[in-house]
N, C-alpha and C positions, 0 to 999 in steps of 0.2 A: 398278807401272804405268810404262810406257815414257814417256820425256820427248819433247816435241814435236820437238826437233831430231833425235832418234833415229828417229822414225817417219816424219818428213816425206820423201816421195818414195821410201819403201822399196819400193814396188811399181811404180816407174817406171824405165825404161831411159833415164835422163837423162844429162846431160853428165858428171856425176861417174862414173857407171858406164862410159860409153863411154871416158872418158879412162883408166880403170883397166884395161879389158879389150881395148881395141883398140891396135894398134901405132901409134906416133906418126905414121907416114905415112898410114895409113888414117884415123886420127882427124882429121888436118889436112884431108884431102880431103873428109871428111864435113862438117866444120865450114864449109868453103868453100861447099859446096852449101847448107847451112842458112842461113849468114849472107849470102851474096852471090848465091845462086841459080845457082851453077855447075852444069854438067851432071854427073849422077851416073855414076861409073865402075862397070861391072859387077863388077870385081874388089873394089871397095869393098863392094858389096852382099853379095857372098859372105862376106867377112870379118865384116861386121856381122851377117849371119844366124847364123853359127856362134856368135859372142859372145852374141847376143841369146837364142838357144836355150839355151845353157849357163846363162846367168843366170836365165832363166825356169824351167828345170827345177830349179835349185838352190832356187828360191823356191816350189816346189810346183806349177808349171804342168805340165799334161799335154797341153794342146791349144794351138793358135794360131788366130787369127781375123783376117781383114781387116775391121776395124771401120769402117763408113761411114755416111753420112747421106743416105739416099734422100729423095725428095720426099714422104714420108709424114709428116714432121714429127718423127719419132723416129729412133733409130739402128737399124742392122741388123748382124747378125753370123752367120757360119756357122763352126762349129768343126771343125777337123781336128786329129787327134792327131799328136804328133811321131813316133809309132812307124813304123818301116820294117822289113821282114823281113830277118833275118840268115841267112847260109848254113847255120848249124847248127840252124835251125828256131826260133830265138828272135827277138827284136826288138832293134833299136837305136833310139836317139832321134836323129832327123835333121831338119834344116831347111835348105833350100837357099837360095841367093841368088835363084833364080827364084821360089821360093815367097814370099819376102819382097817382091819387086818387084811380082809380078802374081798376082791371083786371078781366078777365073771363076765368079761367082755367077750364078744364073738371073735374068735381067733382065726376064723377061716379066711377072712378077707384081707388079712395082713400078710406081707411077704413071709414065707416060711422056708423057702428053698427045698420044698419036698418033705419037710418034717410033718406037715399036716395035709391031709386030703381036703378038698373043698367041702366035702360033705361032713367033715369032722369039725364042729364049730367051737367046742368048748376050750376056753383058755382061762388063765387066772392072773390077777394082779395082786401083788403082795406089798403091803406097806413098808416103805423104807424109812425107819425112824431117824436115820442119820441125816436126812435132808428135810428141812422144816416145811410144814404145810403152809399154804398161802392163799389169799383170796384174789381171784381174778374174774372180772365181769360178774360179780355177785355170786360166784361159785367158790366153795372151799376146795382147793386143789391139793390132793394128797400125793406126793411123789411115790411112785411104786415101781416095782419090778414086774415084768410081764413074761409069762411062760406058757408053754403048751400044756394040754391035759396030760401029756406023757412026761412032762417035767423039763423038757429042753427049753433053753432061753430063747425067746423070740424078740428080744430087745437088746439095747446097748448098755443099759444100766447093770443088768445082772453080771455079765462078764467083767464089767468095770469094777464092781464091788468085789468080785472074786479075785481080780488081779491086785486090788488094794490089800486084801487079806493075805495074799501070797507074799507080797513084798513086805508087809508088816511082819509076818512070821519069820522070814529069812533075815530081815534087817535087825530084828530084835536079837537074833543069835549073834550078829556081829557086834552090836553096841554093848552087849553084856560081856563080850570078850575084852572090851576096854574098860570094864569095871562099872558100867552105868546100870547098876542093879535097880535104880529107882525108876527107870524108864518102863512104862507099861505098854506103850503103843508108838509105832513109827508110821507117820502119815506122809503121803505125797500131797503137795499143794500145787495149784495151777492158777495162772492169771492169763486168760486168753485175750490177746489184743484183736479186736474185730474191725476189719476194714469193710467199707461199703461205699456205694455210689448213691447219690440222690439226683433224680431227674424230674422234670415237670410232668405231672400226671396227665394233663391234656395231650402232651406230645407222646407220652408212653402209650396211651390208649389208641393212638393212630398207627402204632407199629405192631403188626402181628408177631414179629419175632420176639419182641420184648414180652408181649402178653403170654405167648405160648412157651417160650424157652428161657426167658430171663436174660437173654443176651442178644446183641445185634448180629444177625446172620449176613447182612449186607451193610455197606457204608463206606464211602470214600472218606479219607482223613480230612479233618478241618484244616484250614490254612495254618492255624496255630494249634499245637498240642500241648505237650509238657516240656517243650525244648528249653524254655527259660527258667524252669523250676520256680516260677513265681506263685504257683498255687500252694506249694508245700509250706506249711506253717503260716500261710498268708492270713490276712484279715478274713474272718468268717462272715459271709454275707448275712444280712439281717434275717432273711427268710430261713436260712439254715440255722442261724443262732437261736431263733425262736423254737425251731424244731428240737434242737439239742437241749434247750432248757426244759421243754416239756418231757423229753425222753429221760433226762436225768431225774426229774421229779417222779415219774412213774417207776423207774428202776429203783430209786431209793425207797419208795414205799414198799417195794417187794424185797427189801434188804439186799439188793444187788449193789456191790461196792463200785459203782461207776466213778472213775477217778479222772481220767485224762481224755480230752477231746481236741482234735485239730484237723486241719485240712491235710490231706495226703498229697502225693506227687501229681497224680492225674487231675485234670479239671473235673470238678464236681465229685471228687473222691474224698472220703473222710475216714477217720478212725476213732474208735472208742476203746479205752483200756481200763480194766477193773483192777482192784487190789486183789492179792492172792487169797485163795480159799482152799479148803479141802477139795481134792480132785472131783469127788462125786458131786459136791454142792456147786463147784465151779462149772461143771458140765451142765447141770440143771439150769443154772443161772444163765449160761450162754445160750441155751435153747430159748429161754424166756426172753433174753435180750433181743435175739433175732426176730422173734415173733412181735415183740412190742415195737421194735424199729420199723417194721413194715406196716403195722397197724397205725401207728402215730403219723407216719409220713403222709398217708392219705388225708388225714385231717388238716394237713398243711398244704394240700394241693401238690404233693410230691409223691414219688414212688421210690422206695428203697430197693436197690438192686444188690443182691448178695451173691450173684454169679461170680465165678472166679475170673472171667474175662468178658465183661459186658461189651467192651469196645476194643477193636483191633488197633494196634499201633500205640497204645498208651498202657500204663501199668494195669495189671490185674489186681484182684483183691485176695489177700491171704488172711490167715488167722494164726498169729504167733503164739505157740503154746509154751509159756514160761513155766518150767517144771522144776520142782525142788523136793527135797526129803527132809523132814524134821521130826524130832521126838516130841512126845507130849510134855516134856520138861522144858521145851523151848530151844533146843539145840538144832541149828540148821546143819545137817550133816554134809552139805555141799559148800559150806562157808570155809574158805581156806585160812582165815585169820591173818594176822600180821606176818606169821612165819610158816607158810604152807609147806616148806621143806621139812619142818619138824612136826607137822600136824598129821600124825600117822592115821588117825581115824578118818580124817578128810581124804587122805590119799587112797585109802582102801575103797571108799565109796566112789571117788573119782575114777579110779582105774576099773572098778566094777561097771560103771556106766560106759566107759570106753570099750571094754570087752563086749558088753551087751549090745551096743550099737554096731560094733564090727560083726559079731557073730549073727545078729538078727536084723541086719540092715534091710533085708528083703521084707521082713514083717513091718518095719517102719515105713517102707515105701508103699506097701499095699494098704497100710492104714490111712493113707492120704490119697488113694487112687480114686479118681472119678472122671467122668467125661469132661466136666468143667475144668478140673485141675490139669488135664492134659494140655489145655490151651495155655496155661499159665506158667508151668514149671520151666525154668531155664530162660526166662525172658523178662525184661523190664523189672529188675530188682527182685524177682522171685528166684529162689535157689534152684540149682539144677536137679535133675532126677537122680543123680549120683549122690548117695548119702556120705557125708564126711563130717568130722568134728573139728571145730575151731576152739582151741584152748587159750590162745593168746601167747605172747612172747614169754611172760613170766612163768606161767605154768609149763610151757613147753621146755623152758630151761630147767625147771625143777625135775620134770620127768626124764629129760635126757641125762641130767646129773645122776639120778638114781639108776638109770639103765647102765651107765658106764662107770658107776662107783667113783665119781669124781666130785670134788667139793662144789658146793653151790654158793655163789656170792649173791646175797640178798640185794635185789634191786632197790636202790635208794629212791624214796619218794621225792619227786622234783616239784618245786613250787612254780605254778603258772604265773609268769610275769607278763602282763599285757601292755606294759609301757605307758600306762596312764595312772598317775598317782592316786586318783580318787576311786579307781576300780579295785575291788577286793582281790587278794591273793588267795589261792587255794591249791591243794595238792593235786598234781596231775596223776591220773590213773596209770597203773603200771603197764597197761596194754590198751590197744585200740579195740574197736568193735569191727566185726566183719559182716556186712549186710548180705553177702552172697553165700554165706555158709548155711547149709541145711540144719545144722545142729551145733549151736554156738554156746560156749560157756560165757556167761555175762556177769561174773562177780560172785554170786552165791546160788546160781541156778543155771539150768540149760534152757536155751530158747530153741524149740523145734519149729522151724520157720516154713515147713513144707505144706502145712495144712491149708486147704482151700477155705475161702471165706464162708461158704454155705454149709460146710461139713460140721458134724458133731465132733466135739473134742474127745468123745468117749473112745473112739476107735484107736486113735494115736496113743492115748494113755493106757489102754488095755495092753497094747503090744509093748510099750515102753516099760510099764510096771512089771509085766510078766518076764521080759528079757532080763531086767535088772534083778528080779527075784531069783531067777535061775542062776545067774552068776554069783550072787550073794550066797546061795545055797552051796555052790561049789567051794567058795571061799570058806564058809563056816565049817563044812565037812573037813576041809584040810586043816584049818587052824584049831578046831576043837580037839583034833587028834594029837596035837603037839603038847609036849610037856611044858609046864609053866616057865621053867628057866630057859627054855629054848624058843619061847614065843616070839621075842623080838627078831631073832635071826630068821625064823620061818616067815614072819610077816614081811620083812625086808625082801626075802627071796621071792615071795608071792607077788609083791608089788613090782619088783624088778622083772620077773618073768612075764607078767601080764603086759607091761610096757613093751617088751621086746616082741611079743607075739602079736600085739594088736596096734602097734604104732602106725600101721598102714592106713588106718582110718583117720589119722590126724592130718589136717591140712589147714594152714593159716593163710593161704594165698587167695587169688581171685578165682572164685568158683565158675566164672563165665569163660575163663581162658580155655580155648579148644585144646591146648596142649595138656591142661590139667585133666580134662575128660579122657583124653587118650592115655595119659599116664595112669590115671586111676584104674582104668579097665585093664590095660595091657600089662602094666608093671606091678600094680598093687592088688589086682584081682578083685576090685570092687564092682558092684553090679550097676549097670546102666539100664534101668527098666523104664524106657521112655514113655510108654503108654499104659493105660489101665489094663489092657489085654495082656501085655507083657508081664505086668506086676502080679496079676492074679495067680499065675502058676506057682508063685511062692507058697501059696496055701496047700499045694500038693506035696511040698517038700517034707519028707518024713521027720527030719530033725526039728523043723518048726512045729509040726503037729505034736510030736512027742513032748516038746517043752510045754506047750499049752495044756496038754492033757495031764502031764505030771503035776502041774500046779493047780489042777482042777479049775482052770479058767474057761476052757471049752472042751467039749467032747468031740469025737470024730463026726458025729451027726451035726453038731452045731457048726463046726468048721466047714463041712461040706455045704451046709445050707447057706452060709455066708458067701462062699465061692459062687454058688448058683445065683443068689440074690444080687450080688454086685455086678456080675456079668449081665444078668437080665436087666438090671437098672441102666447099665451102660448102653445096652442095645436099644431099650425103649427110649432113652433120652435122645440118642442119635437118630432114631427113626422119626421121632417127633420133629427134630430139627430139620431133617431132610424133607419131610412132608411140608413143613412150614416154608422152606426155601422154594419148593416147587410151586406152592400156592401163591407166594408173593411174586415169583418170577412170571407166572402165567397170567395172574389176574391184575397185577399192579404195575410191575416194572416194564415188561415188554409192551403192554398197551400204552403206557405213558411215553415210552421212547418212540414207538410208532406214531403216536399222535403228534409229537413234536416234529418228527421227521416229515410227516405229511404236511404240517403247517409250514415248514421250511420250503417244501416243494411248491406249495401254493404261493408263498411269497416270491419264490424265484419265477414261477410262471407269470405272476402279476407284473413283475419287473420287466420280464422279456416281452410281455404284451405291449408295454409302453415303449421300451427300447429293445428291439429285437436283437441287436448286436451285443447286448449286455451279457457278459460271461457268467455272472452269478457263481463265481468260484467258491466263495465262502459257503453258500448253501449246498452246493453240489458235494464239496469235500465233506461237510458235516453229515449230509444225508447218506453218503457212501459209507462213512465210518460207523454211523449209528446202525445202518442196515446190517453191516458186517457183524457188529456186536450183538444185535438181536439174533442173527443166525447162530452165533456161538452160544448164546444163552439158550436158544431153542434146542440145539443139539445136546447141550449139557443137561438140560432139564429132562429130556427123554432118557438119557443114560442114567441119571440119578433115579428116576422113577422105576426103571427096570431093575436097578440094584435093590431098591427098597422092596420091590416085589420078591426078588430072590432071597433077601434076608428073611422076610416073613414066611416064605415057603420052607426055609431051612428049620429042621426040627431040633437041632443041637445048639444050645445057647453059646457054647464056645465057638462053634463054627460061624454062628451069626456074628459074634463079636469080631472074629478074624476077618470076615468079609467087610464089615464096617471099617475096621482099621486099615485094611489093605486096599479096598476099592472105593467105599462110600466117602470116606474123609477126603481123599484126593479129588473125587468128583464134586464134592461140595465146594472145594477151593476153586475148581475149574468153572463152576457156575458163578461164584462170587466175583471172580476177576473181571469178566466182561461187564457184569452189572455195575460194579463200582466204577469202572472206566466210563460207562455210559452216563453215570451220575455226574461225572465231571464235565460232560459235554452237553447235558440237557439243561434247558432253562429252569430255574428254580420253581417257577410257577407251574411247571408240568410234573415235577417230581412228586410221586404219590404219598410220601410220608416224610416226617421230620428227618433231617440229616444229622450228621455228627456235629456240625456247627450249631444247629438248633438245640440238640440234646445236651451238649457239653458246655454251652455258653449261654444258658437260659438266665433270665433274671427273676 
């Protein structure tokens, strides 16, 4: 068995490979592009293409692909072989700098939100040298940006790279005000914790809802759920452990820093967490992680569910976006140090994030909006739809002392004494963690916990980077205009003012408390955008649009396209779910319940034929109840079918989404309720597909 250091990154054209295969001149020029954003020389591309092809072929690759992230939520790739005709009738393996730099996939079939007409097919992919190429399934995959023939971004990578450039530009202005002249670049880094469910493949294949929608649309709760918390951090089953071991190996080969794995709270729920990387690379790697998770699960007779709420009544799955800002010289700008009260540079970046989240809370909410996440937010350890920031007791004390110009007494580090002499003693952290907070400070980073498990991390980081860049721009404009001898006073005044004006977003309490939601909305003026349909209107807000345009992250056309695409995707997702419910109710559930009721009637008739005076109370009560439930299901199915037809007939995507939110979603609940009740009254042998008990407690 190969050792981890030997396999790590073996399928990646990373810095080690580039240094070994490129000339010193080419390597230095490429590093300057990667590290400082310098313009790429075409001669460099040609040399890199040759080295990249040779390396890929040596490692078994026969094709190359421009790997990109269209607005479908998944990745896309078109494979071209390296072969080129030779004069003698044979072939040679060739790959040019032009092929590395640019590709031309058909753009008409990808979501564009009206940017491109169906008849206008041309699109371009452009090499992203900041994210390493890798080999997957004998294909050299080259991370690329994807745009329309007219230049608008049709992907998630392009706006993400733009947002990173915007934040870098403004953050550099701030750090240089503190005398950090050696800093050339400020980067955001991300470590996305990925939650997921594993279920048995044979059982998965028997449920249309899982096959078509990724979640269970019907299902009565199992006798036992997560009440005892015995699955959380529990012993990992052998079948799952074998899967996790294979998953780690495949991820490590691709240079993905898979670090932590454990059982999550819900039965058959698990989590994988990586080490932090540059936001762009972390986004690419998370997309790869989800793909490999699902592909490998099938080899183990399992299916990996990435839906935000695959099962009702137990925890859903999120993706915790751990976000920080660092300089190329190794300074974490969100690290408070031992004396945060005196760490002015840290405080500037801290309050900048606080202001950004407060002013652009709507954009953060829309960045995590999806039909799947609507089921998850606000329940079973997922944060509520109201965005707030947890900073902990120590930092809250620091901020309040600055606001009120009062002395701050440094919290002494306490030693944890566990009462057993052989156990080690260690310093207690100065504050606890808050698992109900949507946006929590956790030592030297912020954890944005609202993302759904199936979502790309790009959207959240686009909005977060952009919002922070805007606030840093405002800070830099103000501070750069101050005379040097007055800088400290101006800095103190700016930090103090920012705290006073934006402390409404700070909340260290229980995010599930109904009183908090009421207080947040009515007294603090925070937004409570409960559904995707509600959240989408944020993209129409002029302040939000102007900010994204000012930093060249998105144009008006690109913003409008995403509004259309997200609403369209919401509508399509819900229509598929509704159609699946109707199909399962008509063809599986109601026939099964009727069959069981008919057999009960036959049993009662047989008993009464032998003993005429027998009451057969059990059978009659059960038949009556089941018949009533079938009638309810039939009526609910007809109503749902009619609404689906009405939605499809509606030409406006916004109105479609509103009908779904206001009419269809309640109707789906109305159909599920009698079906789930019928499941609890129907003999197991009659039920047409695996139950929650089967799915959540498989072996």
